[in-house]
N, CA and C of each residue as an Amber inpcrd file, in Angstrom:
protein
   720
 -19.8390000  -6.4960000  10.2800000 -18.5430000  -6.7960000  10.7980000
 -17.6180000  -5.7780000  10.0720000 -17.0710000  -5.0730000  10.3790000
 -15.8570000  -4.3420000   9.4110000 -14.2780000  -5.1200000   9.1290000
 -13.9710000  -4.4560000   7.8270000 -12.8730000  -5.6240000   7.2950000
 -11.7330000  -5.1590000   8.3870000 -10.6350000  -6.3220000   8.7460000
  -9.5620000  -5.7110000   9.0680000  -8.5510000  -5.7100000   8.3850000
  -7.7670000  -4.3950000   8.1550000  -6.6160000  -4.0070000   7.4530000
  -5.1260000  -3.5250000   8.4710000  -4.4460000  -4.5110000   8.3140000
  -3.0790000  -3.8940000   8.6860000  -1.8750000  -3.3840000   7.7390000
  -1.3320000  -2.3790000   8.3580000  -0.7260000  -1.7960000   7.7370000
   1.0490000  -2.1070000   8.4660000   1.5080000  -2.4520000   7.6930000
   3.3130000  -2.3770000   8.2610000   4.0900000  -1.1660000   8.2920000
   4.9020000  -1.0120000   9.3200000   5.2840000   0.3240000   9.3660000
   4.1650000   1.5040000   9.6640000   3.4030000   1.1160000  10.6120000
   2.1310000   2.1860000  10.5920000   2.0020000   2.8320000  11.3990000
   2.8730000   3.2200000  12.4490000   2.6180000   4.0710000  13.2840000
   3.4120000   5.2840000  12.9950000   4.2340000   5.4140000  11.7730000
   4.7620000   6.8050000  12.0860000   5.0660000   7.1800000   9.8510000
   5.0110000   8.2120000   9.8710000   5.6020000   8.8970000   8.3370000
   4.1710000   8.3720000   7.8360000   4.2480000   7.7240000   6.6430000
   3.5100000   7.5230000   5.4290000   2.4770000   6.2450000   5.7000000
   3.1810000   5.4050000   6.7020000   2.2180000   4.1970000   7.4680000
   1.4660000   4.9940000   8.5150000   1.6570000   5.7300000   9.2050000
   0.8520000   6.5880000   9.9420000  -0.6190000   6.8590000   9.5320000
  -0.4860000   8.0560000   7.9880000  -1.3570000   8.4730000   7.6630000
  -2.2320000   7.8380000   7.1320000  -1.6060000   6.2530000   6.3180000
  -2.4080000   5.2210000   5.5830000  -3.2980000   4.4540000   6.9600000
  -3.1120000   4.4530000   8.1710000  -3.7940000   3.7730000   9.0560000
  -4.7410000   4.6790000   9.8630000  -4.5320000   5.5930000   9.7060000
  -5.7810000   6.7610000  10.0660000  -6.7510000   6.9190000   9.1930000
  -6.0830000   6.8230000   7.7980000  -6.7960000   7.4630000   7.0360000
  -8.1270000   5.7760000   6.4030000  -7.7680000   4.6180000   6.6480000
  -8.3250000   3.6360000   6.8990000  -9.4120000   3.4320000   7.7010000
  -8.7430000   3.7830000   9.2890000  -9.6170000   3.8180000  10.1380000
 -11.3180000   4.4110000   9.6120000 -10.5160000   6.0160000   9.2720000
 -11.7430000   6.6070000   8.2950000 -12.7640000   5.6900000   7.9030000
 -11.9580000   5.1590000   7.2120000 -12.7410000   4.5750000   5.9400000
 -13.7510000   3.2370000   6.7900000 -13.3950000   2.8710000   7.6930000
 -14.4470000   2.5510000   8.2340000 -13.7430000   1.0970000   8.4920000
 -12.3880000   0.4250000   8.0230000 -11.5850000  -0.6800000   8.7620000
 -11.4480000  -0.7230000  10.0610000 -11.0700000  -1.8590000  10.4770000
 -10.5600000  -2.0350000  12.1340000  -9.0760000  -2.4390000  11.4270000
  -8.2400000  -1.4800000  12.3220000  -6.6120000  -0.8670000  11.6920000
  -6.3070000  -1.7160000  12.7120000  -4.9990000  -2.3930000  12.9280000
  -3.6790000  -2.7470000  13.0030000  -2.4520000  -2.3710000  12.6860000
  -1.5820000  -1.7560000  13.2730000  -0.3010000  -1.2290000  12.4420000
   0.5220000  -2.2460000  13.4050000   1.3970000  -2.4250000  12.4080000
   2.9060000  -3.0620000  12.8810000   3.8700000  -1.8440000  12.8860000
   4.5850000  -2.2770000  13.8750000   6.1300000  -1.8060000  13.8430000
   7.3560000  -2.6810000  14.4850000   8.7100000  -2.0520000  14.2580000
   9.6510000  -3.1660000  14.4430000  10.4040000  -2.6230000  15.7290000
  10.6830000  -1.0060000  16.2070000  11.2020000  -0.8440000  16.9200000
  11.2120000   0.0970000  18.0320000  10.6600000   0.9730000  18.0010000
  10.6350000   2.5150000  18.7710000   8.7760000   2.4400000  19.4200000
   9.0420000   1.5380000  20.7830000   8.1710000   0.9440000  21.3620000
   7.0900000   2.7530000  21.9220000   8.3700000   3.7720000  22.1260000
   7.5440000   4.3250000  22.4940000   6.8140000   5.0550000  21.9830000
   6.9190000   5.4490000  20.9930000   6.6180000   6.3360000  19.6270000
   4.9170000   5.3530000  19.3370000   5.2500000   3.5650000  19.2780000
   4.1170000   3.1730000  19.1820000   3.0800000   3.4420000  20.0750000
   3.3990000   3.5380000  20.9980000   2.1750000   3.5120000  22.6380000
   2.0310000   4.8230000  22.0500000   2.7420000   5.8260000  21.6310000
   1.8590000   7.5700000  21.8510000   1.0570000   6.9220000  20.7400000
   1.1940000   6.3610000  19.1370000   0.4910000   6.3890000  18.0410000
  -1.0160000   6.0940000  18.6010000  -0.8140000   4.4820000  19.7040000
  -1.9320000   3.8630000  19.7370000  -2.8420000   5.0240000  21.0560000
  -2.0840000   5.4340000  21.6710000  -2.8560000   6.3010000  22.7160000
  -3.7800000   7.5880000  22.0690000  -3.1520000   7.7160000  20.6120000
  -3.4770000   9.1900000  19.8730000  -4.5970000   8.2510000  19.3270000
  -4.4500000   7.8440000  18.7830000  -5.2090000   7.2760000  17.6520000
  -6.8150000   6.2960000  17.9000000  -6.5120000   5.1290000  18.8470000
  -6.7730000   4.0360000  19.3650000  -6.7640000   3.0510000  18.4440000
  -5.6190000   2.8210000  17.6650000  -5.2530000   2.0290000  17.0010000
  -4.0720000   0.9170000  17.2300000  -4.4920000  -0.5690000  17.2300000
  -3.7730000  -1.1360000  18.2360000  -2.2840000  -1.3220000  17.6400000
  -1.1540000  -1.6470000  18.1280000   0.4260000  -1.4380000  17.2520000
   1.1940000  -2.9530000  18.1110000   1.2410000  -3.8940000  17.0650000
   1.8270000  -5.1120000  17.0710000   3.2880000  -5.0200000  16.8470000
   4.3040000  -5.5200000  17.7360000   5.6730000  -5.3930000  17.4000000
   6.1220000  -6.6270000  16.5830000   6.6620000  -6.4190000  15.7190000
   7.1930000  -7.6050000  14.7780000   7.9330000  -7.5820000  13.9500000
   9.1730000  -7.9440000  13.4060000   9.8550000  -7.5000000  12.2720000
   9.3730000  -8.3090000  10.6560000   8.8340000  -7.7850000  10.0040000
   8.4390000  -8.4500000   8.9570000   9.4450000  -9.0350000   7.9990000
  10.9010000  -8.7100000   8.6200000  12.0940000  -9.6990000   7.4190000
  11.8200000 -10.8690000   8.1800000  11.6050000 -11.3140000   8.9400000
  11.1180000 -12.5830000   9.9470000  10.5020000 -13.2860000   9.5890000
  10.3960000 -14.0540000   8.5980000   9.5690000 -15.0770000   8.5310000
   8.6660000 -15.9320000   9.4680000   9.2790000 -16.2540000  10.1670000
   8.1730000 -17.1780000  11.7980000   7.9170000 -15.9010000  12.5570000
   8.6840000 -14.9650000  12.7990000   7.7010000 -14.1370000  13.8100000
   6.8530000 -13.4740000  12.7830000   6.5830000 -13.4560000  11.5130000
   5.6090000 -12.9120000  10.9180000   4.3710000 -13.6230000  11.3400000
   4.2640000 -14.9320000  10.3850000   3.8230000 -15.7360000  10.6010000
   2.7460000 -15.8660000  11.9790000   3.6240000 -15.9110000  12.9780000
   3.1520000 -15.9580000  14.5140000   2.0860000 -14.6000000  14.7590000
   3.0080000 -13.9990000  14.2460000   1.7410000 -12.3050000  14.5840000
   1.2500000 -12.2180000  14.0070000   1.0960000 -12.7920000  12.6520000
  -0.1680000 -12.6730000  11.8440000  -1.2930000 -13.6560000  12.7350000
  -0.9340000 -15.0160000  12.9000000  -1.7380000 -15.6530000  13.7620000
  -2.6170000 -14.5280000  14.8970000  -1.7110000 -14.5830000  15.2650000
  -1.9870000 -13.6730000  16.4070000  -3.1710000 -12.1170000  16.4460000
  -2.8520000 -11.6920000  15.2820000  -3.8550000 -10.3320000  14.7900000
  -4.8470000 -11.4400000  14.8250000  -5.3730000 -12.5900000  13.9780000
  -6.7730000 -13.2550000  13.1880000  -7.0920000 -13.3180000  14.5350000
  -6.5010000 -13.8810000  15.9640000  -7.3580000 -14.1600000  16.9380000
  -7.3000000 -13.4060000  17.8390000  -6.9670000 -12.3230000  17.5660000
  -6.9070000 -11.2850000  18.8450000  -8.5000000 -10.0040000  17.9510000
  -7.9210000 -10.0950000  16.8010000  -8.5430000  -8.7600000  16.1480000
  -9.7460000  -9.3820000  14.8830000  -9.1450000 -10.5950000  14.1950000
  -9.8010000 -10.9830000  13.1920000  -9.2040000 -10.9470000  11.8540000
  -9.5860000 -12.0030000  11.2560000  -8.7470000 -12.3180000   9.9450000
  -8.4630000 -11.3280000   9.0550000  -7.0440000 -11.1090000   9.0130000
  -6.5640000  -9.9900000   7.9390000  -7.2820000  -9.8550000   6.4880000
  -8.1510000  -9.0300000   6.0840000  -8.9010000  -8.9990000   5.0200000
  -7.8400000  -7.7940000   3.7360000  -6.9760000  -7.0180000   4.7850000
  -6.7470000  -5.7800000   3.7240000  -4.8960000  -5.4510000   4.2250000
  -4.2710000  -6.1590000   3.2630000  -3.0330000  -5.9870000   3.5460000
  -2.3630000  -4.9910000   3.2170000  -1.5560000  -3.7710000   3.5830000
  -0.8370000  -3.0480000   3.0310000   0.7230000  -2.8170000   4.0600000
   1.3730000  -3.5290000   2.8740000   3.2370000  -3.2620000   3.2930000
   4.0110000  -2.4350000   3.0500000   4.1500000  -1.6880000   3.7220000
   4.7100000  -0.3220000   4.2210000   5.8860000  -0.5110000   4.9050000
   6.3270000  -1.6510000   5.3630000   7.2880000  -1.3250000   6.1460000
   8.4620000  -1.4810000   5.1390000   9.5920000  -0.5380000   5.8070000
  10.7900000  -0.6460000   4.5500000  11.8210000   0.2170000   5.6920000
  13.4140000  -0.3330000   5.3140000  14.3220000   0.1980000   5.4230000
  15.4270000   0.7790000   4.4850000  16.6110000   1.7770000   4.9860000
  17.4280000   2.0300000   4.3400000  18.8480000   2.0120000   4.5090000
  19.8830000   1.4740000   3.9810000  20.7440000   1.2690000   4.1520000
  21.5460000   1.7610000   3.3260000  21.8540000   2.8550000   3.1720000
  22.1880000   3.6760000   1.8860000  23.7970000   3.6420000   1.8090000
  24.4190000   3.7690000   0.2590000  25.7320000   3.3370000   0.2180000
  25.8100000   3.2150000  -1.0950000  27.0670000   3.9680000  -1.7220000
  27.4400000   3.3000000  -2.9820000  27.8550000   1.7210000  -3.1550000
  28.0740000   1.0320000  -4.1930000  28.5420000  -0.2600000  -4.1080000
  29.4600000  -0.1840000  -3.6490000  31.0570000   0.2370000  -3.9240000
  32.0060000   0.1460000  -3.1740000  31.9300000  -0.0600000  -1.8290000
  31.2000000   0.9300000  -1.2570000  30.8530000   0.8960000   0.1860000
  29.9980000  -0.0150000   0.7430000  29.0970000  -0.0470000  -0.2730000
  27.9140000  -1.2940000   0.8280000  28.3340000  -2.7010000   1.2150000
  28.2520000  -2.8110000   2.4580000  28.8060000  -3.8780000   2.8820000
  27.3880000  -5.3960000   2.7700000  27.6360000  -6.4620000   2.8220000
  26.6450000  -7.3250000   2.0820000  25.7320000  -7.2520000   3.6090000
  25.8780000  -7.3310000   4.2680000  24.9160000  -7.3360000   5.8300000
  23.7980000  -6.0570000   5.2200000  24.2620000  -4.9860000   4.6500000
  23.3420000  -3.7880000   4.2900000  22.3960000  -3.8850000   3.0700000
  23.5040000  -4.7500000   2.2850000  22.5000000  -5.4480000   0.8980000
  21.5640000  -6.0440000   1.1290000  21.8520000  -7.5130000   1.9750000
  20.7730000  -8.4880000   2.4250000  19.6490000  -7.7500000   3.4790000
  19.8520000  -6.8740000   4.3470000  18.9660000  -6.9920000   5.3910000
  18.1430000  -5.5470000   4.4810000  18.1580000  -5.2770000   3.7790000
  17.1630000  -4.0660000   2.8350000  16.2990000  -5.0180000   2.2340000
  16.8880000  -6.0610000   1.4670000  16.6830000  -6.9790000   0.5740000
  15.3820000  -7.6670000   1.8310000  15.3680000  -8.6110000   2.5200000
  15.3540000  -8.9520000   3.9050000  13.8100000  -8.3830000   3.9980000
  14.2340000  -6.8170000   4.7750000  12.8480000  -6.4920000   4.8710000
  11.8080000  -5.6800000   3.9310000  12.8400000  -4.7350000   3.1120000
  11.9780000  -4.2970000   2.3850000  11.2890000  -5.5670000   1.3310000
  11.5830000  -6.3230000   0.6070000  11.3750000  -7.0820000  -0.1910000
  10.7050000  -8.6890000   0.5450000  11.6160000  -8.8390000   0.9900000
  11.2540000 -10.6980000   2.0040000   9.9440000 -10.0570000   2.6310000
   9.8370000  -9.1580000   3.6160000   8.5580000  -8.4220000   4.2230000
   7.4350000  -8.7920000   3.4420000   7.6960000  -8.0080000   2.3000000
   6.2450000  -8.2120000   1.2470000   5.2110000  -9.9340000   1.1680000
   7.0840000 -10.6840000   1.2220000   6.1880000 -11.8370000   0.4600000
   5.9010000 -12.8080000   2.1940000   6.9210000 -12.3560000   3.4370000
   6.3060000 -13.1010000   4.4810000   4.4950000 -12.7530000   5.2460000
   4.7610000 -11.4650000   4.5380000   3.2760000 -10.7490000   5.2350000
   1.9360000 -11.7720000   3.6720000   2.0410000 -11.2040000   2.8920000
   1.4280000 -12.0460000   1.9870000   0.9960000 -13.4430000   2.1190000
   2.2260000 -14.1420000   2.3990000   2.1410000 -15.7900000   2.5050000
   1.0840000 -15.8360000   3.5030000   1.2660000 -15.3240000   4.7690000
   0.4040000 -15.1780000   5.4050000  -1.0070000 -14.8590000   5.6290000
  -1.3800000 -14.1350000   4.8550000  -2.2580000 -13.4820000   4.4970000
  -3.4260000 -14.1140000   3.5680000  -2.8880000 -14.5340000   2.7370000
  -3.5070000 -14.5200000   1.5040000  -4.5440000 -15.8610000   1.5850000
  -4.2920000 -17.1270000   2.6820000  -4.7520000 -18.3010000   2.5730000
  -6.1190000 -17.6470000   3.0500000  -6.7490000 -17.0240000   3.5240000
  -7.8860000 -16.5110000   4.2020000  -8.7290000 -15.8110000   2.9690000
  -7.4880000 -14.4990000   2.7180000  -8.5150000 -13.8130000   1.2330000
  -8.8470000 -14.8020000   0.5170000  -8.0700000 -15.8100000  -0.0870000
  -8.5110000 -16.9150000  -1.1510000  -9.8200000 -17.6350000  -0.5810000
  -9.7270000 -18.1180000   0.5210000 -11.0830000 -18.6350000   1.3860000
 -12.2740000 -18.0560000   0.9560000 -12.0680000 -16.7260000   1.5400000
 -13.4340000 -15.9610000   1.3670000 -13.4990000 -15.1310000   0.3350000
 -12.9340000 -15.3690000  -0.8070000 -12.6380000 -14.7980000  -2.2790000
 -13.0950000 -13.6400000  -2.0950000 -12.2430000 -12.8080000  -1.5820000
 -12.3790000 -11.2120000  -1.4760000 -10.8310000 -10.9630000  -0.7670000
  -9.4850000  -9.7550000  -0.9420000  -8.6790000  -9.4950000  -0.2440000
  -8.9200000  -8.5200000  -1.1240000  -7.5360000  -7.0840000  -0.2140000
  -6.8900000  -6.1070000  -0.7170000  -5.1900000  -6.6220000  -0.5840000
  -4.3980000  -6.2200000  -0.9700000  -3.1580000  -6.3480000  -1.3090000
  -2.6160000  -4.8370000  -1.8030000  -1.8570000  -4.1600000  -1.1510000
  -1.3990000  -2.4830000  -1.3160000   0.2840000  -2.9810000  -0.9960000
   1.0330000  -2.8250000  -2.1590000   2.8370000  -2.9140000  -1.7040000
   3.1590000  -1.0270000  -2.0940000   3.6180000  -0.7520000  -0.9380000
   4.1370000   0.9060000  -1.4760000   5.7250000   0.7300000  -1.4640000
   5.5710000   0.8510000  -2.6820000   7.1920000   0.7440000  -3.7260000
   7.5180000   1.9580000  -3.5000000   8.6330000   2.3140000  -5.1440000
   8.7970000   3.8240000  -4.7140000   9.5720000   4.1690000  -6.3000000
   9.6810000   5.5600000  -5.9910000   9.9540000   6.3340000  -7.0730000
  11.5920000   5.3570000  -7.9330000  12.0220000   5.7150000  -6.4430000
  13.6970000   5.1190000  -6.6010000  13.6750000   3.6030000  -7.0380000
  12.2270000   3.2580000  -7.1450000  12.5230000   1.4370000  -7.6530000
  11.6950000   1.3740000  -8.8920000  11.6690000   3.0320000  -9.9430000
  11.1670000   2.7690000 -10.8090000  12.3090000   3.4400000 -11.9200000
  13.1320000   4.4600000 -11.0900000  13.9930000   5.4140000 -12.0110000
  15.3470000   5.1680000 -11.3420000  15.6280000   4.4260000 -10.0240000
  17.1000000   4.2800000  -9.8290000  17.7370000   4.9480000  -9.2130000
  18.3480000   5.0320000  -7.8610000  18.9470000   6.7140000  -7.2070000
  20.3990000   5.6800000  -6.9600000  21.1590000   6.7210000  -6.9850000
  22.9420000   7.0960000  -6.9950000  22.4860000   6.7900000  -5.5270000
  23.4930000   5.6520000  -5.1300000  24.0040000   5.3860000  -3.5180000
  22.8960000   4.4790000  -3.1270000  21.7970000   4.2120000  -3.9480000
  20.8230000   3.0760000  -3.2590000  20.5550000   1.8110000  -3.8960000
  21.4110000   1.3190000  -4.5070000  21.7730000  -0.2040000  -5.1090000
  20.5510000  -1.4520000  -4.4810000  20.7200000  -1.2560000  -3.2000000
  19.9400000  -2.1040000  -2.1460000  18.4170000  -2.0430000  -1.8990000
  18.2870000  -0.4040000  -1.9280000  16.5620000   0.0120000  -1.7590000
  16.1500000  -0.3620000  -2.7990000  16.7330000   0.4150000  -3.9050000
  16.2180000   0.6890000  -5.4810000  15.5970000  -0.6210000  -5.9990000
  16.6240000  -2.0660000  -5.7830000  16.3300000  -3.1200000  -6.0380000
  14.7290000  -3.8370000  -5.1520000  15.1360000  -3.7550000  -4.1110000
  14.0670000  -3.6450000  -3.0300000  12.6860000  -3.1520000  -3.7410000
  12.7490000  -2.2710000  -4.0150000  11.4610000  -1.6930000  -4.2720000
  11.2460000  -1.8650000  -5.9920000  11.7440000  -1.8710000  -6.6890000
  11.7860000  -2.3200000  -7.9200000  10.9770000  -3.6490000  -8.0960000
  11.6360000  -4.5850000  -6.8790000  11.5720000  -6.1770000  -6.9600000
   9.8930000  -6.7330000  -6.3310000   9.0330000  -5.1240000  -5.5070000
   8.2220000  -5.2190000  -5.2190000   7.1950000  -4.7580000  -6.1710000
   7.5420000  -3.8030000  -7.2290000   6.6960000  -4.0170000  -8.5890000
   6.2950000  -5.1430000  -9.4820000   6.8580000  -5.7180000  -9.0570000
   7.6220000  -6.9860000 -10.0090000   6.3770000  -8.6610000  -9.2940000
   6.7620000  -8.3670000  -8.4090000   6.2120000  -9.2250000  -7.0450000
   4.8540000  -8.8000000  -7.1090000   4.3740000  -7.4630000  -7.3640000
   2.9720000  -7.2870000  -7.0470000   2.1160000  -8.0870000  -8.4960000
   3.0130000  -7.5500000  -9.2550000   2.4920000  -7.8300000 -10.8120000
   2.2160000  -9.5660000 -10.8700000   3.1000000 -10.1710000 -10.5630000
   2.7080000 -11.8280000 -10.2030000   2.0220000 -12.1310000  -9.3960000
   1.9220000 -11.5120000  -8.5050000   0.9100000 -12.0140000  -7.3830000
  -0.8730000 -11.9860000  -7.7710000  -0.6290000 -10.3870000  -8.3950000
  -1.8040000  -9.7120000  -9.0410000  -2.4010000 -11.1140000  -9.7260000
  -1.5930000 -11.8270000 -10.8320000  -1.8390000 -12.7730000 -11.9250000
  -2.4660000 -13.9780000 -10.4060000  -1.9780000 -14.9470000  -9.6700000
  -2.1770000 -15.6280000  -9.0400000  -4.2020000 -14.7010000  -8.2120000
  -3.9720000 -14.1490000  -7.6740000  -5.0320000 -13.4010000  -7.0620000
  -6.4620000 -13.2370000  -7.5500000  -6.3430000 -12.9020000  -8.8950000
  -7.4440000 -12.2260000  -9.5380000  -8.7640000 -12.7840000  -9.5100000
  -8.6010000 -14.4970000  -9.5800000  -9.8260000 -14.7500000  -9.9480000
 -10.6780000 -15.6320000  -8.3850000  -9.2540000 -15.5930000  -7.5250000
 -10.0980000 -15.3560000  -5.7520000 -10.8100000 -14.1120000  -5.8420000
 -10.8250000 -13.1680000  -6.6470000 -11.2570000 -11.6460000  -5.8660000
 -10.1780000 -11.1020000  -4.9970000  -8.8880000 -11.6630000  -4.9260000
  -8.0210000 -11.0630000  -4.4050000  -7.3680000  -9.9850000  -5.4550000
  -7.2100000  -8.2590000  -4.8570000  -6.5190000  -7.5460000  -5.8700000
  -4.6790000  -7.0250000  -5.2780000  -3.9550000  -7.1490000  -6.0850000
  -2.6370000  -6.7820000  -5.5810000  -2.1050000  -6.1150000  -6.4870000
  -2.1930000  -4.2940000  -5.6870000  -1.4200000  -3.3100000  -6.3320000
  -0.7510000  -2.5190000  -5.6950000   0.4060000  -1.4920000  -6.5410000
   1.2170000  -1.2920000  -6.0180000   1.3190000   0.3520000  -5.7600000
   1.6160000   1.1420000  -4.7360000   2.0680000   3.0890000  -5.0880000
   3.5750000   2.8890000  -4.9600000   3.5860000   3.4760000  -5.7950000
   5.3230000   4.5560000  -6.1680000   5.0430000   5.8800000  -5.5590000
   5.4840000   6.1500000  -4.1970000   5.8310000   7.2180000  -3.8590000
   6.7550000   8.0600000  -4.2790000   6.9560000   8.9520000  -4.5800000
   7.5890000  10.5710000  -5.0110000   8.8240000  10.9530000  -3.6180000
   9.1980000  11.7550000  -3.6870000   9.8270000  12.5760000  -2.0780000
   8.6690000  12.9920000  -1.0870000   8.3300000  12.6800000  -0.0680000
   7.0360000  12.9660000   0.8420000   7.6860000  13.6690000   1.8860000
   6.7480000  14.5510000   2.6420000   7.6820000  15.0490000   3.5860000
   7.4640000  14.8490000   5.1420000   8.2030000  13.6390000   5.0990000
   8.1460000  12.6650000   6.5520000   9.4510000  13.0960000   7.3420000
   9.9770000  12.2910000   7.8560000  10.7900000  12.6920000   9.1240000
  12.2990000  12.2340000   8.3840000  12.5230000  11.7480000   7.7010000
  13.3860000  11.1550000   6.8620000  13.6350000  11.7970000   5.8000000
  12.7420000  12.2470000   5.0730000  12.9810000  13.8160000   4.3220000
  13.5630000  14.6150000   4.7470000  12.9990000  15.4380000   5.6770000
  12.9770000  16.1610000   6.8130000  14.5860000  16.6310000   6.9270000
  15.4900000  15.3560000   7.4210000  16.5540000  15.1470000   8.1070000
  17.6160000  15.3070000   6.5820000  17.0670000  15.3980000   5.5150000
  18.1700000  15.5710000   3.9880000  18.4590000  17.3810000   4.2310000
  19.5510000  17.7370000   4.0850000  19.9690000  18.8710000   4.5140000
  19.6860000  19.5470000   3.3450000  19.3880000  20.9560000   3.9850000
  18.5000000  21.7770000   3.1800000  18.5690000  21.9620000   1.6660000
  20.1630000  22.1180000   1.4980000  20.4960000  22.2170000  -0.0310000
  20.5080000  21.4050000  -0.9620000  20.1690000  19.9350000  -0.6070000
  19.8240000  18.8160000  -1.1110000  18.1710000  19.0780000  -0.9930000
  17.9090000  19.3610000  -0.2300000  16.1720000  18.9520000  -0.4200000
  15.6280000  20.3180000  -1.5710000  16.1120000  21.2280000  -1.7790000
  16.2770000  22.4980000  -2.5820000  16.5220000  21.9620000  -3.9920000
  17.6540000  21.0890000  -4.2980000  17.8330000  20.2510000  -5.2880000
  16.8300000  19.5060000  -5.7110000  16.4640000  18.5880000  -5.1610000
  15.4520000  17.3620000  -5.0270000  14.2210000  18.1830000  -5.3390000
  13.7870000  19.1980000  -4.3960000  12.5670000  20.0010000  -5.1790000
  12.4560000  20.6840000  -6.7150000  13.2890000  21.0530000  -6.4950000
  14.1260000  21.5750000  -7.8050000  13.3990000  20.5100000  -9.1850000
  13.5340000  19.3290000  -8.9450000  12.8520000  18.1690000  -9.6850000
  11.8980000  17.7820000 -10.0150000  10.8030000  18.3200000  -9.2280000
   9.8280000  17.8700000  -8.9050000   8.8330000  18.8710000  -9.6320000
   7.7960000  18.4760000 -10.6690000   7.2750000  19.8220000 -11.7780000
   5.8540000  20.1780000 -10.9930000   5.6380000  19.6000000 -10.0140000
   4.2030000  20.3070000  -9.2800000   5.6340000  21.3380000  -8.1950000
   6.4950000  21.4310000  -7.6580000   7.0710000  22.5550000  -7.3430000
   7.1320000  22.0490000  -5.2910000   6.9510000  20.9690000  -5.1590000
   6.6120000  20.8270000  -3.7220000   6.6550000  19.0560000  -3.2310000
   7.5610000  18.9020000  -1.9980000   7.0270000  17.4550000  -1.8460000
   5.7470000  16.9420000  -1.7910000   5.3300000  15.8480000  -1.5220000
   4.4180000  15.6860000  -1.1570000   3.9300000  15.2770000  -0.1580000
   2.2740000  14.8800000   0.0640000   2.1750000  14.5290000   1.7950000
   1.4230000  13.3870000   2.2750000   2.1200000  12.8370000   3.1200000
   1.7590000  11.4320000   3.4300000   0.1730000  11.1300000   3.2490000
  -0.6620000  12.6010000   3.1240000  -2.0620000  11.6700000   3.1000000
  -2.3120000  11.5550000   1.7670000  -1.5750000  12.1380000   1.1190000
  -1.7860000  11.7960000  -0.5870000  -1.5270000  10.8170000  -0.7080000
  -0.9240000   9.9240000   0.0320000  -0.1610000   8.4930000  -0.5700000
  -1.5930000   7.5230000   0.3430000  -2.1060000   7.7950000   1.7660000
  -3.0140000   7.2780000   1.9900000  -3.9460000   7.3270000   1.0770000
  -4.2130000   8.5380000   0.7760000  -5.6780000   8.3530000  -0.4370000
  -5.8000000   7.4560000  -1.0890000  -4.5660000   7.4120000  -1.9770000
  -4.3500000   6.1490000  -3.0390000  -4.1470000   5.2090000  -2.5790000
  -3.6090000   4.3520000  -1.3900000  -4.4770000   3.4900000  -0.3910000
  -5.7880000   3.0700000  -0.1540000  -6.4990000   3.8690000   0.0580000
  -7.8710000   3.9740000  -0.0400000  -8.4190000   3.7790000  -0.4780000
  -8.3780000   4.1070000  -1.9340000  -9.0830000   3.6270000  -3.3510000
  -8.5690000   2.3840000  -3.7040000  -7.6650000   1.6240000  -3.3250000
  -6.8020000   0.3410000  -3.8040000  -7.9020000  -0.6330000  -2.6630000
  -7.5710000  -0.3800000  -1.7410000  -8.2480000  -1.1910000  -0.6270000
  -9.6380000  -1.4460000  -0.2870000 -10.6300000  -0.3200000  -1.2920000
 -11.7800000  -0.3210000  -1.1990000 -12.7750000  -0.9750000  -2.7180000
 -13.7530000  -1.0860000  -2.3090000 -14.9510000  -2.1360000  -2.6460000
 -14.5760000  -1.8540000  -4.3510000 -14.6010000  -0.2310000  -4.7430000
 -14.2390000   0.0760000  -5.5060000 -13.4300000  -0.1080000  -6.5400000
 -12.1680000  -0.4500000  -6.4330000 -11.0510000  -0.6540000  -7.1760000
 -11.4380000  -2.0930000  -7.2890000 -12.5440000  -3.0040000  -7.1090000
 -12.5950000  -4.2240000  -7.8270000 -11.4900000  -5.0140000  -8.9870000
 -11.5760000  -4.0560000  -9.9410000 -10.9670000  -4.1030000 -11.5370000
  -9.9960000  -3.5690000 -11.6860000  -9.0900000  -2.7430000 -10.3180000
  -7.7620000  -2.6300000 -10.4980000  -6.8490000  -3.6470000  -9.7170000
  -6.1680000  -4.5490000 -10.8930000  -4.9270000  -5.0600000 -10.4030000
  -3.7900000  -5.3860000 -11.2490000  -2.5770000  -5.6240000 -10.2130000
  -1.2100000  -5.3100000 -11.2050000  -0.9900000  -3.9550000 -11.2080000
  -1.2620000  -3.0000000 -10.9900000  -1.3010000  -2.1110000 -11.3680000
  -0.0170000  -0.8720000 -10.3720000   0.8250000  -0.3860000 -10.5840000
   1.6070000   0.9600000 -10.2160000   0.8570000   2.1060000  -9.9270000
   0.3110000   2.7660000  -8.9350000   0.1830000   3.9260000  -9.3700000
   0.9680000   4.8660000  -8.3320000   1.7390000   5.8540000  -9.0370000
   2.9040000   6.4810000  -9.0510000   1.7960000   8.1510000  -8.7370000
   2.8120000   8.2830000  -7.0970000   2.6430000   9.3800000  -6.7220000
   3.4710000  10.2230000  -6.3700000   4.0280000  10.9930000  -7.9660000
   5.4680000  11.8630000  -7.5350000   5.7090000  13.3200000  -7.9520000
   4.1480000  14.2500000  -7.9820000   4.3710000  15.2530000  -8.4080000
   4.8120000  15.4000000 -10.0220000   4.3650000  14.2000000 -10.9120000
   5.4150000  14.1090000 -11.9550000   6.6270000  14.1720000 -11.9550000
   7.6360000  14.2620000 -11.4120000   9.2980000  13.9620000 -11.0290000
   9.5680000  12.5420000 -12.1900000   8.9430000  11.7050000 -12.0080000
   8.7920000  10.3970000 -13.1150000   7.6160000   9.7010000 -13.7230000
   7.6240000  10.2910000 -14.5440000   6.2530000   9.2410000 -15.4670000
   6.7300000   7.9090000 -15.6960000   6.0060000   7.1820000 -15.6580000
   6.6650000   5.8340000 -15.6970000   5.4860000   5.0610000 -16.2710000
């Protein structure tokens, strides 16, 4: 029976590439989304991957949704924490709500999902958790104190949880993407984007599929001796 993999924020951008790649790898994949029902329906129609709507930043909703997935699809063996939001602004302009919402979803979502999935993984003595961090959580970024703090927190969360899961056969790793050619990056003004690319040694943006291939390895049987690690996929922009 195929292992069940859940990808949060799994219907668009990097998340979609991860969902499709894991399906090709033979996993039974479930994608999570928070808002855009039209795009989620199109995603399911195009890929055959079911999409469940819930906010990973809401603890109770997450527990209920994961229980529903376990009942309708199967217990969750692989968790990819990809869901995230931005509320950018300098500290002087950032509201308290902008700060807390990004922490609640981006970092709190990792806790909420892991809390729901860890017991089954521990009981069966096998599990894979892959958390999607960011180059901006490693290097920082002007106007993103909330996002950088949340993503940096993900890297610390990964190292700590890896120690808890190791003897139970659960690996916990992170991937820190650089700038990837997603819709969000495409919305950046062209002159700003040119400056970003100029700082990337390989001379281009990354592709979502390149992040997905990293997840594919970390979710595989072959990665059983890899845990507590952060894989930086950023074209050499930040060597950490």
